[in-house]
A tleap script that builds the chain and sets N, CA, C and O, in Angstrom:
source leaprc.protein.ff14SB
mol = sequence {
  NMET GLN HIE ARG LEU ALA GLU LEU GLN MET
  GLU HIE ARG ASP LEU ASP ASP VAL ILE ALA
  ARG ILE THR ASP GLU GLN PRO PHE ASP GLN
  LEU GLN ILE GLN ARG LEU LYS LYS ARG LYS
  LEU GLY LEU LYS ASP GLU ILE LEU LYS LEU
  GLU SER VAL LEU LEU PRO ASP ILE ILE CALA
}
set mol.1.N position { 80.282 100.450 92.443 }
set mol.1.CA position { 81.405 99.757 93.044 }
set mol.1.C position { 82.120 98.855 92.031 }
set mol.1.O position { 83.342 98.713 92.067 }
set mol.2.N position { 81.353 98.258 91.140 }
set mol.2.CA position { 81.952 97.409 90.103 }
set mol.2.C position { 82.922 98.212 89.238 }
set mol.2.O position { 83.994 97.733 88.868 }
set mol.3.N position { 82.521 99.434 88.927 }
set mol.3.CA position { 83.363 100.309 88.097 }
set mol.3.C position { 84.674 100.625 88.816 }
set mol.3.O position { 85.743 100.586 88.208 }
set mol.4.N position { 84.592 100.932 90.091 }
set mol.4.CA position { 85.781 101.238 90.888 }
set mol.4.C position { 86.698 100.024 90.963 }
set mol.4.O position { 87.918 100.152 90.860 }
set mol.5.N position { 86.108 98.850 91.141 }
set mol.5.CA position { 86.884 97.609 91.194 }
set mol.5.C position { 87.640 97.393 89.880 }
set mol.5.O position { 88.818 97.035 89.886 }
set mol.6.N position { 86.960 97.610 88.768 }
set mol.6.CA position { 87.598 97.454 87.458 }
set mol.6.C position { 88.748 98.446 87.283 }
set mol.6.O position { 89.791 98.098 86.727 }
set mol.7.N position { 88.560 99.679 87.755 }
set mol.7.CA position { 89.626 100.689 87.663 }
set mol.7.C position { 90.842 100.264 88.472 }
set mol.7.O position { 91.975 100.376 88.003 }
set mol.8.N position { 90.609 99.779 89.684 }
set mol.8.CA position { 91.709 99.347 90.546 }
set mol.8.C position { 92.459 98.164 89.937 }
set mol.8.O position { 93.689 98.118 89.969 }
set mol.9.N position { 91.718 97.217 89.387 }
set mol.9.CA position { 92.355 96.058 88.765 }
set mol.9.C position { 93.188 96.465 87.555 }
set mol.9.O position { 94.267 95.919 87.328 }
set mol.10.N position { 92.691 97.418 86.785 }
set mol.10.CA position { 93.429 97.892 85.627 }
set mol.10.C position { 94.710 98.620 86.053 }
set mol.10.O position { 95.766 98.425 85.453 }
set mol.11.N position { 94.612 99.453 87.085 }
set mol.11.CA position { 95.796 100.157 87.575 }
set mol.11.C position { 96.817 99.159 88.124 }
set mol.11.O position { 98.020 99.341 87.936 }
set mol.12.N position { 96.350 98.114 88.797 }
set mol.12.CA position { 97.228 97.077 89.347 }
set mol.12.C position { 97.993 96.388 88.213 }
set mol.12.O position { 99.200 96.169 88.319 }
set mol.13.N position { 97.283 96.044 87.122 }
set mol.13.CA position { 97.932 95.420 85.961 }
set mol.13.C position { 98.923 96.378 85.305 }
set mol.13.O position { 100.006 95.969 84.885 }
set mol.14.N position { 98.551 97.646 85.219 }
set mol.14.CA position { 99.443 98.646 84.623 }
set mol.14.C position { 100.735 98.775 85.420 }
set mol.14.O position { 101.816 98.916 84.848 }
set mol.15.N position { 100.616 98.725 86.737 }
set mol.15.CA position { 101.814 98.806 87.578 }
set mol.15.C position { 102.723 97.607 87.336 }
set mol.15.O position { 103.946 97.748 87.345 }
set mol.16.N position { 102.144 96.439 87.123 }
set mol.16.CA position { 102.946 95.258 86.768 }
set mol.16.C position { 103.790 95.545 85.534 }
set mol.16.O position { 104.986 95.253 85.500 }
set mol.17.N position { 103.155 96.115 84.529 }
set mol.17.CA position { 103.851 96.422 83.277 }
set mol.17.C position { 104.959 97.453 83.487 }
set mol.17.O position { 106.063 97.308 82.961 }
set mol.18.N position { 104.654 98.485 84.256 }
set mol.18.CA position { 105.643 99.541 84.507 }
set mol.18.C position { 106.836 98.975 85.265 }
set mol.18.O position { 107.982 99.257 84.916 }
set mol.19.N position { 106.579 98.180 86.295 }
set mol.19.CA position { 107.664 97.590 87.086 }
set mol.19.C position { 108.525 96.693 86.204 }
set mol.19.O position { 109.752 96.752 86.274 }
set mol.20.N position { 107.902 95.875 85.386 }
set mol.20.CA position { 108.652 94.981 84.491 }
set mol.20.C position { 109.508 95.776 83.514 }
set mol.20.O position { 110.663 95.429 83.265 }
set mol.21.N position { 108.938 96.839 82.965 }
set mol.21.CA position { 109.676 97.657 81.997 }
set mol.21.C position { 110.871 98.345 82.650 }
set mol.21.O position { 111.951 98.408 82.062 }
set mol.22.N position { 110.679 98.857 83.861 }
set mol.22.CA position { 111.767 99.562 84.545 }
set mol.22.C position { 112.878 98.597 84.937 }
set mol.22.O position { 114.058 98.919 84.794 }
set mol.23.N position { 112.511 97.417 85.429 }
set mol.23.CA position { 113.542 96.473 85.881 }
set mol.23.C position { 114.289 95.837 84.717 }
set mol.23.O position { 115.365 95.273 84.918 }
set mol.24.N position { 113.751 95.914 83.515 }
set mol.24.CA position { 114.466 95.411 82.342 }
set mol.24.C position { 115.637 96.317 81.973 }
set mol.24.O position { 116.607 95.868 81.363 }
set mol.25.N position { 115.544 97.577 82.338 }
set mol.25.CA position { 116.594 98.546 82.033 }
set mol.25.C position { 117.644 98.504 83.138 }
set mol.25.O position { 117.312 98.377 84.317 }
set mol.26.N position { 118.900 98.610 82.752 }
set mol.26.CA position { 119.969 98.631 83.738 }
set mol.26.C position { 120.714 99.941 83.623 }
set mol.26.O position { 120.967 100.354 82.491 }
set mol.27.N position { 121.079 100.617 84.653 }
set mol.27.CA position { 120.629 100.373 86.033 }
set mol.27.C position { 119.223 100.951 86.212 }
set mol.27.O position { 118.800 101.826 85.456 }
set mol.28.N position { 118.511 100.455 87.213 }
set mol.28.CA position { 117.187 100.989 87.484 }
set mol.28.C position { 117.143 101.548 88.903 }
set mol.28.O position { 117.964 101.203 89.753 }
set mol.29.N position { 116.181 102.403 89.133 }
set mol.29.CA position { 116.040 103.103 90.405 }
set mol.29.C position { 115.299 102.217 91.406 }
set mol.29.O position { 114.085 102.039 91.312 }
set mol.30.N position { 116.041 101.667 92.357 }
set mol.30.CA position { 115.467 100.751 93.337 }
set mol.30.C position { 114.392 101.437 94.182 }
set mol.30.O position { 113.390 100.813 94.529 }
set mol.31.N position { 114.590 102.697 94.510 }
set mol.31.CA position { 113.613 103.430 95.310 }
set mol.31.C position { 112.296 103.572 94.548 }
set mol.31.O position { 111.219 103.421 95.126 }
set mol.32.N position { 112.385 103.860 93.264 }
set mol.32.CA position { 111.183 103.976 92.438 }
set mol.32.C position { 110.436 102.639 92.389 }
set mol.32.O position { 109.208 102.608 92.466 }
set mol.33.N position { 111.176 101.547 92.262 }
set mol.33.CA position { 110.560 100.212 92.234 }
set mol.33.C position { 109.854 99.930 93.561 }
set mol.33.O position { 108.742 99.402 93.572 }
set mol.34.N position { 110.494 100.277 94.673 }
set mol.34.CA position { 109.880 100.057 95.987 }
set mol.34.C position { 108.583 100.844 96.125 }
set mol.34.O position { 107.594 100.328 96.646 }
set mol.35.N position { 108.584 102.078 95.663 }
set mol.35.CA position { 107.370 102.910 95.731 }
set mol.35.C position { 106.254 102.325 94.876 }
set mol.35.O position { 105.099 102.289 95.299 }
set mol.36.N position { 106.595 101.869 93.681 }
set mol.36.CA position { 105.595 101.273 92.802 }
set mol.36.C position { 105.021 99.994 93.402 }
set mol.36.O position { 103.816 99.753 93.331 }
set mol.37.N position { 105.888 99.179 93.992 }
set mol.37.CA position { 105.424 97.937 94.612 }
set mol.37.C position { 104.542 98.219 95.822 }
set mol.37.O position { 103.572 97.502 96.069 }
set mol.38.N position { 104.878 99.260 96.572 }
set mol.38.CA position { 104.049 99.634 97.721 }
set mol.38.C position { 102.670 100.089 97.253 }
set mol.38.O position { 101.656 99.737 97.856 }
set mol.39.N position { 102.638 100.866 96.185 }
set mol.39.CA position { 101.365 101.314 95.607 }
set mol.39.C position { 100.556 100.107 95.115 }
set mol.39.O position { 99.341 100.041 95.300 }
set mol.40.N position { 101.251 99.163 94.491 }
set mol.40.CA position { 100.595 97.966 93.986 }
set mol.40.C position { 99.972 97.165 95.132 }
set mol.40.O position { 98.860 96.654 95.004 }
set mol.41.N position { 100.693 97.059 96.246 }
set mol.41.CA position { 100.158 96.360 97.417 }
set mol.41.C position { 98.926 97.062 97.973 }
set mol.41.O position { 97.953 96.414 98.360 }
set mol.42.N position { 98.975 98.382 98.010 }
set mol.42.CA position { 97.814 99.149 98.468 }
set mol.42.C position { 96.607 98.919 97.578 }
set mol.42.O position { 95.483 98.789 98.062 }
set mol.43.N position { 96.844 98.870 96.279 }
set mol.43.CA position { 95.756 98.596 95.334 }
set mol.43.C position { 95.180 97.207 95.568 }
set mol.43.O position { 93.964 97.016 95.536 }
set mol.44.N position { 96.061 96.240 95.805 }
set mol.44.CA position { 95.601 94.874 96.035 }
set mol.44.C position { 94.698 94.819 97.276 }
set mol.44.O position { 93.681 94.126 97.271 }
set mol.45.N position { 95.067 95.544 98.332 }
set mol.45.CA position { 94.240 95.597 99.538 }
set mol.45.C position { 92.863 96.184 99.235 }
set mol.45.O position { 91.842 95.659 99.680 }
set mol.46.N position { 92.848 97.274 98.476 }
set mol.46.CA position { 91.573 97.905 98.102 }
set mol.46.C position { 90.722 96.953 97.260 }
set mol.46.O position { 89.509 96.859 97.447 }
set mol.47.N position { 91.367 96.257 96.342 }
set mol.47.CA position { 90.658 95.305 95.484 }
set mol.47.C position { 90.021 94.210 96.331 }
set mol.47.O position { 88.856 93.864 96.134 }
set mol.48.N position { 90.783 93.670 97.265 }
set mol.48.CA position { 90.258 92.604 98.115 }
set mol.48.C position { 89.085 93.082 98.971 }
set mol.48.O position { 88.118 92.346 99.165 }
set mol.49.N position { 89.168 94.305 99.480 }
set mol.49.CA position { 88.062 94.856 100.273 }
set mol.49.C position { 86.801 94.994 99.431 }
set mol.49.O position { 85.716 94.599 99.858 }
set mol.50.N position { 86.946 95.554 98.237 }
set mol.50.CA position { 85.788 95.711 97.360 }
set mol.50.C position { 85.203 94.362 96.952 }
set mol.50.O position { 83.984 94.192 96.917 }
set mol.51.N position { 86.078 93.404 96.646 }
set mol.51.CA position { 85.595 92.086 96.271 }
set mol.51.C position { 84.830 91.428 97.411 }
set mol.51.O position { 83.833 90.746 97.177 }
set mol.52.N position { 85.287 91.626 98.639 }
set mol.52.CA position { 84.594 91.015 99.769 }
set mol.52.C position { 83.220 91.649 99.993 }
set mol.52.O position { 82.302 90.985 100.474 }
set mol.53.N position { 83.077 92.928 99.647 }
set mol.53.CA position { 81.780 93.588 99.754 }
set mol.53.C position { 80.855 93.114 98.625 }
set mol.53.O position { 79.675 92.840 98.845 }
set mol.54.N position { 81.411 93.026 97.423 }
set mol.54.CA position { 80.609 92.648 96.267 }
set mol.54.C position { 80.282 91.156 96.225 }
set mol.54.O position { 79.225 90.749 95.745 }
set mol.55.N position { 81.212 90.353 96.737 }
set mol.55.CA position { 81.032 88.907 96.714 }
set mol.55.C position { 81.163 88.350 98.132 }
set mol.55.O position { 82.169 87.718 98.453 }
set mol.56.N position { 80.166 88.575 98.977 }
set mol.56.CA position { 80.277 88.112 100.363 }
set mol.56.C position { 80.322 86.586 100.448 }
set mol.56.O position { 79.765 85.883 99.605 }
set mol.57.N position { 81.001 86.096 101.488 }
set mol.57.CA position { 81.075 84.649 101.698 }
set mol.57.C position { 79.681 84.120 102.001 }
set mol.57.O position { 78.922 84.715 102.767 }
set mol.58.N position { 79.367 83.006 101.391 }
set mol.58.CA position { 78.067 82.375 101.622 }
set mol.58.C position { 78.291 81.176 102.545 }
set mol.58.O position { 78.999 80.229 102.202 }
set mol.59.N position { 77.681 81.241 103.704 }
set mol.59.CA position { 77.811 80.135 104.649 }
set mol.59.C position { 76.722 79.123 104.338 }
set mol.59.O position { 75.533 79.428 104.428 }
set mol.60.N position { 77.132 77.926 103.973 }
set mol.60.CA position { 76.167 76.893 103.590 }
set mol.60.C position { 75.725 76.092 104.787 }
set mol.60.O position { 74.913 75.177 104.652 }
savepdb mol mol.pdb
quit
């Protein structure tokens, strides 16, 4: 699971770079940006789920 989490985090960072690079160019494809951002959000959800499994809340 740790390996999968690392892969997801790396893909999430890569999408940041791709989005930044595309939006620096004018004109850019707004639909492509929306799709990339949607994918990034999906990755973030997966990351949070894995983190909650790997690092459960400790009730003191």
